[in-house]
C-alpha positions as CSV (number, residue, x, y, z in Angstrom):
1,X,13.6,7.4,-14.5
2,X,11.1,8.4,-11.8
3,X,10.3,4.8,-11.0
4,X,14.0,4.0,-10.8
5,X,14.7,6.9,-8.4
6,X,11.8,6.0,-6.1
7,X,12.8,2.3,-6.0
8,X,16.4,3.1,-5.2
9,X,15.4,5.3,-2.3
10,X,13.1,2.6,-0.9
11,X,15.9,0.0,-1.2
12,X,18.3,2.3,0.6
13,X,15.9,2.6,3.5
14,X,15.6,-1.2,3.6
15,X,19.4,-1.6,3.5
16,X,19.7,0.7,6.6
17,X,17.3,-1.5,8.5
18,X,19.0,-4.7,7.3
19,X,22.4,-3.3,8.4
20,X,21.1,-2.3,11.8
21,X,19.7,-5.8,12.4
22,X,22.8,-7.7,11.1
23,X,25.1,-5.5,13.3
24,X,22.9,-6.1,16.3
25,X,22.6,-2.3,16.8
26,X,19.0,-2.7,17.9
27,X,17.2,-5.0,20.3
28,X,15.6,-8.3,19.0
29,X,12.1,-6.9,19.5
30,X,12.8,-3.4,18.2
31,X,11.1,-4.1,14.8
32,X,7.9,-5.1,16.5
33,X,7.9,-2.0,18.8
34,X,8.7,0.2,15.8
35,X,5.8,-1.3,13.8
36,X,3.4,-0.4,16.6
37,X,4.6,3.2,16.6
38,X,4.3,3.2,12.9
39,X,0.8,2.0,12.6
40,X,-0.5,4.2,15.5
41,X,1.4,7.5,14.9
42,X,3.2,7.8,11.6
43,X,0.5,6.1,9.4
44,X,-2.5,8.1,10.7
45,X,-0.6,11.3,10.0
46,X,0.3,10.2,6.5
47,X,-3.4,9.4,5.8
48,X,-4.8,12.6,7.2
49,X,-2.2,14.8,5.5
50,X,-2.9,13.2,2.1
51,X,-6.5,14.5,2.3
52,X,-5.4,18.1,2.5
53,X,-6.5,18.9,-1.1
54,X,-8.8,21.5,-2.7
55,X,-12.3,20.3,-3.4
56,X,-13.7,21.0,-6.9
57,X,-17.5,20.4,-7.2
58,X,-17.4,20.3,-11.0
59,X,-15.6,17.0,-10.8
60,X,-18.4,15.3,-8.8
61,X,-19.6,13.2,-11.7
62,X,-16.2,11.8,-12.5
63,X,-15.6,11.3,-8.7
64,X,-18.8,9.2,-8.6
65,X,-17.5,7.1,-11.5
66,X,-14.1,6.7,-9.8
67,X,-15.7,5.6,-6.5
68,X,-17.8,3.0,-8.4
69,X,-14.7,1.7,-10.3
70,X,-12.8,1.5,-7.0
71,X,-15.5,-0.8,-5.5
72,X,-15.3,-2.9,-8.7
73,X,-11.5,-2.9,-8.5
74,X,-11.6,-4.2,-4.9
75,X,-14.1,-6.9,-5.8
76,X,-12.0,-8.2,-8.7
77,X,-8.7,-8.0,-6.8
78,X,-10.3,-9.7,-3.7
79,X,-11.5,-12.6,-6.0
80,X,-8.1,-12.9,-7.5
81,X,-6.5,-12.8,-4.1
82,X,-8.8,-15.3,-2.6
83,X,-8.1,-17.7,-5.5
84,X,-4.4,-17.3,-4.8
85,X,-4.9,-18.0,-1.1
86,X,-6.9,-21.2,-1.9
87,X,-4.1,-22.4,-4.1
88,X,-1.1,-21.4,-1.9
89,X,-2.7,-21.7,1.6
90,X,-1.2,-20.8,4.9
91,X,0.6,-17.6,5.8
92,X,2.2,-17.2,2.4
93,X,-1.2,-17.5,0.8
94,X,-2.5,-14.7,3.0
95,X,0.4,-12.5,2.1
96,X,-0.1,-13.1,-1.6
97,X,-3.8,-12.4,-1.2
98,X,-3.0,-9.1,0.5
99,X,-0.4,-8.2,-2.1
100,X,-2.8,-8.8,-5.0
101,X,-5.4,-6.5,-3.5
102,X,-3.3,-3.6,-2.2
103,X,-0.4,-1.8,-3.9
104,X,2.1,0.9,-2.8
105,X,-0.3,3.6,-3.9
106,X,1.0,6.3,-1.5
107,X,4.7,6.5,-2.0
108,X,4.9,5.1,-5.5
109,X,1.5,5.9,-6.8
110,X,1.2,9.6,-5.9
111,X,4.5,10.8,-7.5
112,X,4.2,8.5,-10.5
113,X,0.6,9.5,-11.4
114,X,1.4,13.2,-11.0
115,X,4.6,13.0,-13.0
116,X,3.2,10.9,-15.9
117,X,-0.4,12.2,-16.2
118,X,-0.5,15.6,-14.3
119,X,-2.0,17.1,-11.1
120,X,-5.7,16.5,-12.3
121,X,-5.0,12.8,-12.7
122,X,-3.5,12.9,-9.2
123,X,-6.7,14.3,-7.8
124,X,-8.7,11.5,-9.5
125,X,-6.2,9.0,-8.1
126,X,-6.8,10.2,-4.5
127,X,-10.6,9.9,-5.0
128,X,-10.2,6.4,-6.5
129,X,-8.2,5.3,-3.4
130,X,-10.8,6.4,-0.8
131,X,-12.8,3.0,-0.8
132,X,-9.6,1.1,-1.0
133,X,-8.1,2.9,2.0
134,X,-11.2,2.2,4.0
135,X,-10.5,-1.6,3.6
136,X,-6.7,-1.3,3.6
137,X,-6.5,0.3,7.1
138,X,-9.1,-2.0,8.7
139,X,-8.5,-5.4,7.1
140,X,-4.8,-6.3,7.8
141,X,-5.4,-8.1,11.1
142,X,-8.1,-10.3,9.6
143,X,-6.4,-10.9,6.3
144,X,-2.9,-11.6,7.5
145,X,-3.7,-13.9,10.4
146,X,-5.7,-17.1,10.8
147,X,-9.3,-16.2,11.2
148,X,-10.8,-16.2,14.7
149,X,-14.3,-15.4,16.0
150,X,-14.6,-11.9,17.2
151,X,-17.4,-10.4,19.3
152,X,-19.2,-7.3,18.2
153,X,-17.1,-5.2,20.6
154,X,-13.9,-6.7,19.3
155,X,-15.0,-6.1,15.7
156,X,-15.7,-2.5,16.5
157,X,-12.3,-2.1,18.1
158,X,-10.6,-3.7,15.1
159,X,-12.4,-1.2,12.9
160,X,-11.7,1.9,14.9
161,X,-8.0,1.7,14.6
162,X,-5.9,5.0,14.5
163,X,-5.4,4.7,10.7
164,X,-9.2,4.2,10.2
165,X,-10.1,7.2,12.4
166,X,-7.6,9.2,10.3
167,X,-9.4,8.2,7.1
168,X,-12.8,9.5,8.5
169,X,-11.3,12.7,10.0
170,X,-9.3,13.3,6.8
171,X,-12.4,12.9,4.7
172,X,-14.4,15.3,6.9
173,X,-11.6,17.9,6.6
174,X,-11.5,17.4,2.9
175,X,-15.2,17.8,2.3
176,X,-15.5,20.8,4.6
177,X,-12.2,22.3,3.5
178,X,-11.1,22.7,7.0
179,X,-7.4,23.2,7.9
180,X,-5.5,22.5,11.1
181,X,-3.7,25.3,12.9
182,X,-0.3,25.7,11.4
183,X,1.7,24.1,14.2
184,X,-0.4,20.9,14.1
185,X,-0.4,20.9,10.3
186,X,3.4,21.0,10.4
187,X,3.6,18.2,12.9
188,X,1.3,16.0,10.8
189,X,3.3,16.8,7.7
190,X,6.5,15.9,9.5
191,X,5.2,12.5,10.5
192,X,3.9,12.0,7.0
193,X,7.3,12.7,5.5
194,X,8.9,10.2,8.0
195,X,6.3,7.4,7.4
196,X,7.8,5.9,4.3
197,X,11.4,5.7,5.6
198,X,10.2,4.2,8.9
199,X,8.0,1.7,7.1
200,X,10.8,0.5,4.8
201,X,13.3,0.6,7.7
202,X,11.0,-1.9,9.5
203,X,11.1,-4.1,6.4
204,X,14.9,-4.1,6.4
205,X,14.9,-5.0,10.2
206,X,12.7,-8.1,9.4
207,X,14.9,-9.2,6.5
208,X,18.0,-8.9,8.7
209,X,16.8,-11.7,10.9
210,X,17.2,-14.3,8.1
211,X,19.9,-15.2,5.6
212,X,19.7,-12.9,2.6
213,X,19.9,-15.9,0.2
214,X,16.4,-16.8,1.1
215,X,15.2,-13.9,-1.0
216,X,16.2,-15.9,-4.1
217,X,13.3,-18.2,-3.8
218,X,11.0,-18.4,-6.8
219,X,7.8,-17.7,-4.8
220,X,8.8,-14.0,-4.4
221,X,9.2,-13.8,-8.2
222,X,5.7,-15.3,-8.5
223,X,4.2,-12.7,-6.3
224,X,5.9,-10.0,-8.2
225,X,4.8,-11.3,-11.7
226,X,1.2,-11.6,-10.5
227,X,1.3,-8.1,-9.0
228,X,3.2,-6.2,-11.7
229,X,2.0,-7.9,-14.9
230,X,-1.1,-10.1,-14.4
231,X,-3.2,-7.7,-12.3
232,X,-2.7,-4.5,-14.4
233,X,-3.2,-6.6,-17.6
234,X,-6.5,-7.9,-16.2
235,X,-7.8,-4.4,-15.4
236,X,-6.6,-3.0,-18.7
237,X,-8.7,-5.6,-20.5
238,X,-11.7,-5.1,-18.2
239,X,-11.7,-1.3,-18.8
240,X,-11.6,-1.6,-22.6
241,X,-15.3,-1.9,-23.2
242,X,-16.3,0.7,-20.5
243,X,-17.2,4.3,-21.5
244,X,-14.6,6.0,-19.3
245,X,-12.1,8.7,-20.1
246,X,-8.5,8.0,-20.9
247,X,-7.5,9.8,-17.7
248,X,-9.6,7.5,-15.5
249,X,-8.3,4.5,-17.3
250,X,-4.7,5.6,-16.6
251,X,-5.5,6.1,-12.9
252,X,-7.0,2.6,-12.5
253,X,-4.4,0.6,-14.4
254,X,-1.5,2.5,-12.9
255,X,-2.8,1.7,-9.4
256,X,-2.9,-2.0,-10.4
257,X,0.6,-1.8,-11.9
258,X,2.3,-0.7,-8.7
259,X,4.3,-3.1,-6.5
260,X,3.1,-4.8,-3.3
261,X,2.1,-2.3,-0.6
262,X,5.1,-1.5,1.5
263,X,3.0,-1.7,4.7
264,X,2.5,-5.4,4.1
265,X,5.7,-6.1,6.0
266,X,4.8,-3.7,8.9
267,X,1.2,-5.1,9.2
268,X,2.5,-8.7,9.1
269,X,5.0,-7.9,11.8
270,X,2.3,-6.3,13.9
271,X,-0.3,-9.0,13.6
272,X,1.5,-12.3,12.8
273,X,4.1,-13.7,15.2
274,X,5.5,-16.1,12.7
275,X,9.1,-15.1,11.7
276,X,8.7,-17.0,8.4
277,X,5.6,-15.0,7.6
278,X,7.3,-11.8,8.4
279,X,10.2,-12.6,6.2
280,X,7.9,-13.7,3.3
281,X,6.1,-10.4,3.6
282,X,9.3,-8.3,3.6
283,X,10.7,-10.4,0.7
284,X,7.6,-10.0,-1.4
285,X,7.7,-6.2,-0.8
286,X,11.4,-5.9,-1.7
287,X,11.4,-8.1,-4.8
288,X,8.3,-6.5,-6.3
289,X,9.7,-3.0,-5.8
290,X,13.0,-4.1,-7.5
291,X,11.2,-5.5,-10.5
292,X,8.8,-2.6,-10.8
293,X,11.8,-0.6,-12.2
294,X,11.2,-2.5,-15.4
295,X,7.5,-2.9,-15.4
296,X,6.2,0.5,-14.5
297,X,7.8,2.3,-17.6
298,X,6.2,-0.4,-19.8
299,X,2.7,0.3,-18.4
300,X,3.3,4.0,-18.6
301,X,4.2,3.8,-22.2
302,X,1.1,1.7,-23.0
303,X,-1.3,4.0,-21.1
304,X,0.1,7.1,-22.8
């Protein structure tokens, strides 16, 4: 029921953006402008605010295990994604690669893990995501566009994006257990709360620029089946021989079972000028979220 509620909310946000675009209530370049504001303002606040947790030193051993598993998770996902890119090629191959590596771990993952497995599992989930976030907020420009040679200065600028700075600042505040003044904390929390609606609204704006019937193409179903069934099954099997707790197993497989990261559409809009690529990204996000209504309860039952 939780997965259904979350997906319905996401689809409604997308529908509003789709309606605004179809009715020409916004300018032609509004989606791109909004994506810039999203990645530079809303997203950093979401990242920082999600690190405002209590630190428990007694969990350091399991935290180390989770960080190691996260590195392994990324390596396996990256290999699978690169294989998909080699087979599919072009912009769509890049989108599939990105979608096989990164899931919607914030909006979908946080509430689902907490509701299914409890607050302690949620803490493990946050720790598991730290290495993935370091890549997620620095890699989109490289992964979603055709590779170009960058100087050392350009690489440094690409790394020190507002979302990446927010990761380091958030980690520092988490480890030191610092807190912002109340007014600043409230502002960060407010932008955090608005981040998901704005991100999915952007997805709807992109979809509104093309005929809706294009979403019925089989390639979006392919992405969803790989993301929602093949990837979690792979990690479920890989974890079977490892001496890890059931709680850690639940965290890793649930992360793999989530739909394509909702930011895939916003990142593609920001970094790739191709309208077809932007539509493919938004379509992959939307269809995978719709199908996750059926697949997430299946994985939840298996993991429990």
